[in-house]
C-alpha positions as CSV (number, residue, x, y, z in Angstrom):
1,M,0.0,0.3,0.0
2,R,2.7,2.3,1.1
3,R,4.7,1.4,-2.2
4,G,1.6,2.3,-4.3
5,K,1.3,5.7,-2.3
6,M,4.9,6.3,-3.0
7,L,4.5,5.6,-6.8
8,L,1.6,7.7,-7.1
9,I,3.5,10.4,-5.4
10,I,6.6,9.9,-7.6
11,I,4.4,10.2,-10.8
12,A,2.7,13.1,-9.6
13,I,6.1,14.9,-9.1
14,I,7.4,13.9,-12.3
15,W,4.1,15.0,-14.0
16,G,4.1,18.5,-12.1
17,M,7.8,18.8,-13.4
18,A,6.9,18.1,-16.9
19,S,4.0,20.6,-17.0
20,V,6.3,23.5,-15.6
21,A,8.8,22.5,-18.2
22,I,6.3,22.6,-21.0
23,G,4.8,26.0,-19.6
24,A,8.3,27.5,-19.5
25,E,9.0,26.1,-23.2
26,K,5.7,27.9,-24.2
27,Q,6.7,31.0,-22.5
28,K,10.4,31.1,-24.0
29,V,11.0,34.4,-25.8
30,I,12.5,34.3,-29.1
31,R,14.3,37.5,-29.8
32,W,15.2,38.6,-33.6
33,R,17.0,41.5,-35.0
34,F,15.5,42.9,-38.3
35,Q,17.1,45.6,-40.3
36,S,15.7,47.7,-42.9
37,I,17.4,48.8,-46.0
38,W,15.9,52.1,-46.0
39,P,17.1,55.1,-43.8
40,P,14.4,57.1,-41.7
41,A,14.4,60.0,-44.0
42,I,12.8,57.6,-46.8
43,N,9.2,56.7,-45.9
44,L,9.6,53.4,-47.5
45,I,11.0,52.5,-44.0
46,E,7.1,52.6,-42.7
47,G,6.4,49.3,-44.5
48,D,9.0,47.6,-42.5
49,K,8.1,49.4,-39.2
50,H,4.3,48.4,-39.4
51,F,5.2,45.0,-40.3
52,V,7.6,44.6,-37.3
53,G,5.2,46.3,-35.0
54,L,2.1,43.7,-36.0
55,V,4.3,40.7,-35.3
56,N,5.3,41.8,-32.0
57,K,1.8,42.6,-31.0
58,L,0.4,39.3,-32.4
59,A,3.1,37.1,-31.0
60,G,1.9,38.3,-27.6
61,G,6.0,38.6,-26.3
62,R,6.6,35.0,-27.5
63,L,8.6,36.5,-30.4
64,K,10.1,39.9,-30.0
65,I,11.8,41.6,-32.8
66,D,14.1,44.7,-32.5
67,F,13.8,47.0,-35.4
68,Y,17.0,49.0,-36.8
69,P,17.0,51.3,-39.6
70,G,19.0,51.2,-42.8
71,G,22.9,51.0,-42.3
72,A,22.6,50.6,-38.3
73,L,24.1,46.8,-38.3
74,V,25.2,46.3,-41.8
75,G,25.3,48.4,-45.1
76,G,22.4,48.2,-47.3
77,F,23.8,46.0,-50.0
78,E,25.4,43.6,-47.2
79,L,21.9,43.1,-45.8
80,F,21.1,40.1,-48.1
81,D,24.4,38.0,-47.2
82,A,23.9,39.1,-43.4
83,V,20.3,37.7,-43.3
84,A,21.3,34.5,-45.5
85,K,24.2,33.7,-43.1
86,G,22.5,34.2,-40.1
87,T,24.1,37.3,-38.9
88,I,20.9,38.8,-38.2
89,E,17.6,36.9,-38.6
90,A,15.5,39.3,-41.0
91,G,15.9,42.3,-42.9
92,G,13.5,44.4,-45.0
93,D,14.4,44.8,-48.8
94,W,13.4,45.6,-52.4
95,P,14.1,42.2,-54.3
96,N,15.5,44.2,-57.6
97,Y,18.6,45.3,-55.5
98,W,19.8,41.5,-55.8
99,A,19.3,41.0,-59.4
100,G,23.2,40.7,-59.6
101,K,22.7,37.3,-58.0
102,N,19.7,36.2,-59.8
103,T,17.9,38.1,-62.8
104,A,14.5,36.6,-61.4
105,F,14.8,39.2,-58.7
106,D,13.8,41.8,-61.2
107,L,10.4,40.5,-61.5
108,L,9.9,40.1,-58.0
109,G,10.2,44.1,-57.1
110,S,9.3,45.6,-60.3
111,F,9.5,45.2,-64.0
112,P,9.1,48.1,-66.6
113,M,5.5,48.4,-68.2
114,L,4.4,45.2,-66.2
115,L,2.5,44.5,-63.1
116,T,0.4,47.6,-61.4
117,P,-0.1,47.5,-57.5
118,G,-3.3,45.4,-58.1
119,D,-1.8,42.9,-60.5
120,Y,0.7,42.3,-57.7
121,F,-1.6,41.9,-54.9
122,V,-3.5,39.2,-56.5
123,W,-0.8,37.5,-58.4
124,I,1.2,37.2,-55.1
125,W,-1.7,36.0,-52.9
126,Q,-3.8,34.1,-55.1
127,G,-1.9,33.6,-58.5
128,G,1.2,31.5,-57.2
129,G,3.4,34.4,-56.8
130,L,3.9,33.8,-53.1
131,E,5.5,30.4,-53.7
132,L,7.7,31.8,-56.3
133,Y,9.3,34.3,-53.8
134,Q,9.8,31.3,-51.7
135,E,11.5,29.4,-54.4
136,I,13.9,32.1,-55.6
137,Y,14.9,33.5,-52.2
138,G,15.1,29.8,-51.0
139,K,17.7,29.1,-53.1
140,Y,19.9,31.4,-51.0
141,G,18.9,30.0,-47.4
142,L,16.0,32.7,-47.1
143,V,12.2,32.5,-46.6
144,Y,10.4,35.5,-47.9
145,F,7.0,37.5,-47.3
146,P,6.2,40.3,-49.5
147,H,4.9,43.1,-47.0
148,T,4.6,46.4,-48.8
149,N,2.8,47.4,-52.1
150,T,3.5,51.0,-53.2
151,S,1.5,53.0,-55.6
152,M,2.7,53.6,-58.9
153,E,5.9,55.4,-59.0
154,S,5.9,59.0,-59.8
155,G,7.9,59.2,-63.0
156,V,11.2,61.3,-63.9
157,R,11.8,64.5,-62.2
158,S,14.0,66.7,-64.3
159,N,15.0,70.3,-65.4
160,K,13.5,70.0,-68.7
161,P,10.2,68.8,-70.1
162,I,9.7,65.2,-71.2
163,R,6.9,64.6,-73.6
164,T,8.3,62.1,-76.2
165,L,11.0,59.4,-76.2
166,K,13.0,61.9,-78.2
167,D,13.2,64.0,-75.1
168,Y,15.1,61.6,-73.2
169,A,18.0,61.6,-75.8
170,G,21.3,62.9,-74.1
171,L,20.2,62.8,-70.6
172,K,21.9,61.2,-67.6
173,I,19.2,59.8,-65.4
174,R,19.5,58.2,-62.1
175,M,17.0,55.2,-62.3
176,S,17.0,52.1,-60.7
177,G,16.9,48.5,-62.4
178,R,18.8,46.5,-65.0
179,N,16.0,46.4,-67.7
180,Q,15.1,50.0,-66.9
181,G,18.9,50.8,-67.8
182,K,18.8,49.0,-71.2
183,I,15.6,50.6,-71.9
184,L,17.0,54.3,-71.1
185,K,20.1,53.2,-73.6
186,D,17.3,52.0,-76.2
187,I,16.0,55.4,-76.3
188,G,19.5,57.5,-76.2
189,A,19.6,58.2,-72.4
190,A,22.1,57.1,-70.1
191,Q,21.5,55.3,-66.8
192,V,23.3,56.5,-63.4
193,M,22.9,54.3,-60.5
194,M,23.2,55.8,-56.9
195,A,21.7,55.4,-53.4
196,G,18.5,57.5,-52.7
197,G,20.4,59.6,-50.4
198,E,22.5,60.9,-52.9
199,I,20.0,61.9,-55.3
200,Y,19.1,65.6,-54.2
201,Q,23.0,66.7,-54.2
202,A,23.7,65.2,-57.8
203,L,20.4,66.8,-59.2
204,E,21.3,70.3,-57.7
205,R,25.1,70.0,-58.6
206,G,23.9,68.9,-62.4
207,V,26.0,65.6,-61.9
208,I,22.8,64.2,-63.3
209,D,19.9,65.6,-65.6
210,A,16.9,63.8,-64.2
211,A,16.0,61.3,-61.7
212,E,13.3,59.0,-60.4
213,F,13.0,57.3,-57.0
214,C,9.3,56.3,-55.7
215,N,5.6,57.4,-55.4
216,P,4.7,61.2,-55.1
217,S,4.8,61.6,-50.9
218,T,8.5,59.8,-50.9
219,D,9.8,62.2,-53.5
220,W,8.4,65.0,-51.6
221,G,9.9,64.0,-48.5
222,M,13.5,64.0,-50.4
223,G,13.1,67.2,-51.5
224,F,13.0,66.9,-55.3
225,Q,10.6,70.2,-55.7
226,E,13.6,72.2,-54.6
227,V,15.9,70.7,-57.1
228,T,13.7,70.1,-60.3
229,K,11.1,71.9,-62.1
230,Y,9.4,69.3,-64.4
231,W,7.6,66.0,-63.6
232,A,7.1,63.6,-66.6
233,S,4.6,61.0,-65.7
234,P,3.6,58.2,-66.0
235,G,5.9,55.7,-64.1
236,W,6.4,53.5,-66.9
237,H,9.6,52.3,-65.5
238,Q,8.2,50.7,-62.1
239,P,4.5,50.7,-62.4
240,N,4.5,49.3,-58.6
241,S,7.1,48.3,-56.2
242,V,7.0,45.3,-53.9
243,L,8.9,45.4,-50.8
244,G,9.2,42.5,-48.0
245,V,10.8,40.8,-45.6
246,M,13.9,38.3,-45.9
247,I,14.2,35.7,-43.1
248,N,16.9,33.5,-42.5
249,K,15.9,29.9,-43.0
250,K,17.5,28.2,-39.8
251,A,15.8,31.2,-37.7
252,W,12.4,30.2,-39.5
253,D,12.6,26.7,-38.9
254,A,13.1,27.2,-35.1
255,L,9.8,28.8,-34.8
256,P,6.5,27.1,-33.7
257,D,4.0,26.7,-36.2
258,D,2.0,29.3,-34.8
259,L,4.5,32.1,-34.9
260,K,5.2,31.2,-38.6
261,Y,1.4,31.8,-39.3
262,I,1.6,35.1,-37.2
263,I,4.5,36.2,-39.6
264,K,2.7,35.1,-42.8
265,V,-0.6,37.0,-41.6
266,A,1.3,40.1,-40.5
267,A,3.1,40.4,-44.0
268,Q,-0.6,39.9,-45.7
269,A,-2.0,42.7,-43.4
270,T,0.8,45.0,-43.9
271,F,0.6,44.6,-47.7
272,T,-3.0,45.8,-47.7
273,W,-2.3,48.7,-45.3
274,S,0.6,49.7,-47.1
275,W,-1.1,49.7,-50.2
276,S,-3.7,52.1,-49.0
277,F,-0.9,54.3,-47.0
278,F,1.2,54.9,-50.1
279,E,-1.8,55.5,-52.7
280,Y,-3.7,57.8,-50.3
281,S,-0.3,59.6,-49.4
282,A,0.1,60.2,-53.2
283,I,-3.0,62.5,-53.0
284,D,-1.2,64.8,-50.6
285,G,2.2,64.6,-52.2
286,T,0.9,65.4,-55.7
287,K,-1.0,68.4,-54.5
288,K,2.3,69.9,-52.9
289,F,4.5,69.4,-56.1
290,L,1.7,71.3,-58.1
291,E,1.3,73.9,-55.7
292,K,5.2,74.4,-55.6
293,G,4.8,75.0,-59.2
294,I,6.3,72.0,-60.6
295,K,4.8,71.3,-64.0
296,L,3.6,68.0,-65.0
297,T,4.1,66.4,-68.5
298,R,2.8,63.1,-69.8
299,L,4.4,60.9,-72.4
300,D,2.3,60.6,-75.6
301,D,0.8,57.3,-76.4
302,D,3.3,56.5,-79.2
303,S,6.2,56.6,-76.6
304,L,4.3,54.3,-74.5
305,K,3.8,51.9,-77.1
306,K,7.4,51.6,-77.9
307,L,8.3,51.5,-74.3
308,Q,6.1,48.7,-74.2
309,E,7.8,46.9,-77.1
310,L,11.2,47.3,-75.5
311,A,9.9,46.0,-72.3
312,W,8.9,42.8,-73.8
313,K,12.2,42.5,-76.0
314,H,14.4,42.6,-72.6
315,L,12.0,40.4,-70.7
316,L,12.3,37.9,-73.2
317,E,16.1,38.2,-73.6
318,D,16.6,37.5,-69.8
319,A,14.0,34.8,-69.9
320,R,16.0,32.9,-72.5
321,A,19.0,33.2,-70.5
322,N,17.8,32.4,-67.2
323,P,15.2,29.5,-66.3
324,D,14.5,31.3,-63.2
325,F,13.6,34.5,-64.7
326,A,11.5,32.5,-67.5
327,K,9.7,30.6,-64.8
328,V,8.7,33.8,-62.9
329,A,8.3,35.7,-66.0
330,Y,5.8,33.2,-67.5
331,S,3.7,33.1,-64.2
332,Q,3.2,36.9,-64.4
333,V,2.3,37.2,-68.0
334,K,0.2,34.3,-67.8
335,F,-1.7,36.1,-65.0
336,L,-2.0,39.1,-67.2
337,H,-3.3,37.1,-70.0
338,D,-5.7,35.2,-67.9
339,F,-7.0,38.3,-66.2
340,A,-7.4,40.0,-69.6
341,H,-10.8,39.0,-70.4
342,W,-12.4,39.7,-67.3
343,R,-10.3,43.1,-67.3
344,T,-11.9,43.8,-70.4
345,I,-15.4,43.2,-69.3
346,C,-14.9,45.4,-66.2
347,K,-14.0,48.5,-68.0
348,P,-13.8,51.4,-66.9
349,F,-14.5,49.7,-63.3
350,S,-11.3,47.5,-63.2
351,F,-7.7,48.2,-62.3
352,G,-4.4,47.7,-64.0
353,R,-4.3,47.3,-68.0
354,N,-4.2,44.8,-70.8
355,P,-0.6,45.6,-72.3
356,K,-0.1,45.4,-76.3
357,G,1.7,42.3,-77.4
358,L,0.8,39.9,-74.4
359,E,-0.4,37.1,-76.3
360,K,2.9,36.9,-78.4
361,V,5.1,37.1,-75.5
362,L,3.0,34.6,-73.4
363,K,3.8,31.9,-76.4
364,E,7.4,32.4,-76.2
365,L,7.8,32.3,-72.4
366,E,5.5,29.0,-72.4
367,T,7.9,27.5,-75.1
368,L,10.9,28.6,-72.6
369,V,9.1,27.1,-69.7
370,K,7.1,24.0,-70.9
371,G,9.0,23.2,-74.3
372,K,5.6,23.8,-75.9
373,K,5.7,24.8,-79.7
């Protein structure tokens, strides 16, 4: 009898200790460091801040992410490798910055004359886009979630009016992106690459003739109204920009499933919030530029048609050279093609557009990806 009681007591003690251990494990705090690629002066940092704040709140203290602005821990262009190696657990980026590693990144952030904000929104969360982000970033030991969706980029800011492609001839233009640079060369302009923080002085000193950076509110915050007189629209070079969070794969794998789900949900929620934030802020940004006396011009239809042809040409060149690029390009172009009929039916109440030459480009991409003739 005594032995039986003693056995029950021992079992109760062991069970109690196990329960305490399980409870302690559940309450274990995981700490991550997150660095944005953006400095505080550029409002694109707001997407990163919103995402980190939302994760911290939803995680209820179990996952605490410490936020750092661009350059606080590592240099901006060192961020990809720092997260991949686990030097820091997470970082906020714009995918196109990593095109030197794999040209497919060019399509994951923005591509000339291609996806609009609404297109990216639907393609990522419903059209297979999210899986392709995981596949491309996964090649480098990273997990990825898009979390910011900007409005269409403003266009080119300069001190001479730009109304046709001929007006680009001879200009030195700060413009991001590989294929953007190729198109500028095609139309007689020269691409100049520089960090966002250097653009103001370069315009002021005449080092460059024109520049683009982002949407109206971002451009206003960077002071471009003080050093330019003209604003050439639309933003054909980047109809939208997608930003997101890179996560070290080992750090991700160490998370319990519910925290992984919280991160995904926070990215989706921030993606929606950021789209409304940047679109709405464009109202005030545009008003300020025009009230300042900046003169707005618009490229003619023939120029836009030519730009579309050039964008398709360079897209297919990259697709032929890189199977990863071809796979992402095929998914995006097929999305546009599949969407085209419904979008036409919805006119004038839809969003986005049906670009000229869509069917022809889709057929070649399908051949590259699937081997069909």
